[in-house]
N, C-alpha and C positions, 0 to 999 in steps of 0.2 A: 419366459421360455415356453415353447410349444411342446406339448407331450401327446403321444398317441399310444393307446393300448387296446389291443383286440380283446374281445370277450374271452377268447380261448386262453390268452395270457393270464387273465385274472383267474380263470378256472384252474390253470396249472399251478398257480401260487397256492390256491386253496388245497389242491390235491397233495401238495408237498407238506402240508401241515401248518402253513403260515396262518397266523390268526389276524394280523394286521399288516399293512404296509404303510410306509411313510411317504407322504406326498412331496417331500422335498427331494426324494430320489426318483420316484416313479409315480404316475398319477393315473387313476381310473376315470373315464369320462362320467361315470355316475356321480362321483363325489368331487366337487370342484373346490372344496375348502382345503386349507393347508393342514388341518388336523388328520391324524391317522384314523382310518375307518376299518371296521371288520371286513375281511375279504369275502366272507360268505355273503354279505349284503351286496358287494360288488358283483359277485358271480350270479346271484339271483337277478339283479337288475340287468346284467348283460344277457342272461338267458331269456328274459322277457323281451329283449330287444329295445330297452329304453334308450340307451345311448351308445349303440354299437359303433365302434370305430370313430367316435367323435374326437375332435381335437379341441383343446382349450388352453388358455393361459394358466400357468401355475407359478407359485412362488418357488424359487430354488435357491440353494446356497450361493450359486454364482450370481444370481440376480440381486440377492441381498448384499453380497460383498460389493457388487458394482454400485449399489445404492449408497452403501457406507462410504466408498471411495468418492463418489460424486458429492455426497454431502460434506465430506472432509475437504475436498478441493474447493467447493463453494465457500465454506467457512474460512478456509485459509486465504482465499482471494479477498473476502470482505475485510479480514483482519489486516492483510497487506495494504489494502486501499486506505484504511484508517491510518496506518503507520506512515505510509508515504505522504498522505495529506498533512499529518502533523509535522513530519520532518520538513516538508516544503514550507509550511507555515512558520516554523520555528526559526528559520534563518533570518538574520538581520540584514535587510536591504535598505539602501538609501532612499528616502522619500523626497527630501529637498537638499539641494547643494547650494551653499553660499560662499563664494561666487558660483554661479551655475557653470555646468560643463560647457566648454568651448565658448565661453563669454569673452567679449572684448570690453575692457573697462577703461574709462577715461582717467580714473584715479585709482591708486593702489588701495586694496582693502587692508583693514587692520587685523583681520582674523579670517580663518576659514572655519566654517561650521557646517556640519552635516547632521540632519535629522534622520533617524533610522526607524524601521518598522517594529523593532523589538527592543526591549531593554538590554543595555550593554553591560558586559563585565569590564569594569574600569582597568583592572590589572592587565588585561590582555588585548585591549582595543587601543588603536593609535591612528594618528594622522601625521604624515610627513609631507612637507611642501619643499620642492627643490626647484632651482633655476635651471636654465638650459645647459649648464655645465655640470649638473648633478649635485650642486652644493645646497645644503639645507638653508632655508631662509626663515625658519621658525624662530620665534623669540620665546624659547622655553619649550616645555613638553606639552603634548596634547593631553586633554583631560575630558572625561565624561562629566557633563553638567550634573551637579549634586541635586538640583531641583527637578531636572528632567533627564532621567537616565537613558532616554532614547536619543539624546543630543550629545555630540562630541565636537570639540572645537580646539583650535590651536591659534595662539597669537602670532602675528607676523612682524618681522622687522620692516623697516621702510623698504619698499620694493621699487626698483628702477623699471624702466620700460623693458618688456620682454615676455617670453612665454614661460609659464610655471606649471609644474606637474604636481598634482595632489594624489598621493597614494594613501589609501586607508585600509585598515584591517579592523573588522568588527567581530567580536566574539559575543554572541547572545548569552544571556544569563543561564541558558540551558546547555551551553558549551559548543553550539554550532558556530563554525568560523566561516566568514565570508571576507572577501577582499576585492579591491578594485582600484582604478586610477582614472583620472581625467585631467584635462589641461584648461587653463584660462590664460588670457593675454592682457597685459597692462600696456596702454599706449603711452 
């Protein structure tokens, strides 16, 4: 913040009996520090013409409050960036699909398997495979592989020619839930 004080203003403060003044409220051009200085020294300097009517930057309560707010906002943005990055990283997304999405197969697969980017929570993750009429064609329940908790699979009954929809729900071990669906065709 810019401050201006005339030599006469400094002299008036001395005449009223003030011993010091605070630079966070008003500033004399002779003393450019934030500490309080004796007014008599300011008046003497102004009388000599050392720094008559000079303007300079000084610390102020408003400036320091703005600095604190700016620092707080910067810190909050950094923390938010880390939280968002972790949250995006923690979701389980499919890495490989078997059979692949939109694949046309000459023979029917025996199972559907999906590999995910994160370890899965077996109790809340599932795969459902349905035919074109919406009937399940799975031979049992889907399961997360015990040896590789990033892999989920479901066995299939014998499939006739047609289009099949795979709907999956994956809950990562940290609780984030993702879901999706895709189709494949058997000739």
